[in-house]
N, C-alpha and C positions, 0 to 999 in steps of 0.2 A: 492573704486571706486564708482562714481555716476553712477547709472544704468538706462537704458532706455529699455522699452519693446515695441516691434513692434506691437501695437494694431491693426493697419489697414492693416498689411501684406505687407507694402511697401518693406521691405528688402527681403522677400520671392519672391515678384514679380521681383525685380532686379535680384535675383539669377536665377529664372526661365527664364527670358528673355535672360540671358547670357549663361546659361548652358543647358536649357531644363528641363522640369518637372521631367522626369524619373531620370536623373542624380542627380538632387537636392534631390529628395525623397530617393534615394539610398545612399546618403552621410550621414555622421555623424553630419552634420550641422542641428541640431534640432531647427528650428526657433520658434517652438511653446513654447519651454522652455528656450529660450535665453534671456539674459540680456546684453545689448550692452553698451560699454563705450561711453562717449561724443565724443571722438575722432573717434570712429567707425561711429557714426551718422554723424559727420561733413564730413568724407571721402565720405560716401554715398551721402550726399547732394551736394558735389562738383563734383559728377559724377564718382568717382572711384569705381571699381568693386572688391568686396572681392573674394578671392579664396574659394573653398569649403573645403580645408584641414584645419584641426584644429591641432595646435601644442602646446605642453605644454609650459608654460611660461618660462621655463628654457632652451628652445631650441632656436637656432638662425639659420637663413638661409643666410649664407654669400656666398653661392656658386652660386647664380643666381642674376638676375636683380631685384627681388622683395625685396625691403628694407623697405617699409612702412608697419607697422602692427599696429593693435589695438586689444583691448581685448574684449572677449565675455565670459560670464559665462553661461554654460549649465549644468544643474543638479548639481549645487554646485562645478563644476570644472572650473577653469579659463584657457582660451586658447589664444594664439596669432593667429590672422587671418591676412594673408598678402593681400595686395591690388595691383591690376594692375591699371595703369592710363588709 
């Protein structure tokens, strides 16, 4: 995976605007140590909002409306992060 680091805090800002600072900081979504896939960055740039939940890459969420996901690596673990439109 080609990785991207959020040097200017843009992804953190998107998360805080959507969920609030307290909820973001209490989540496991460690933006300080995250490496984002190109698809993740493109989804953010197109205005999609990631959820705060991190799922192992071998899991799938077929039970709800969230179908788009992209990868993020945090502390050497790869996760699926789903997006809302």
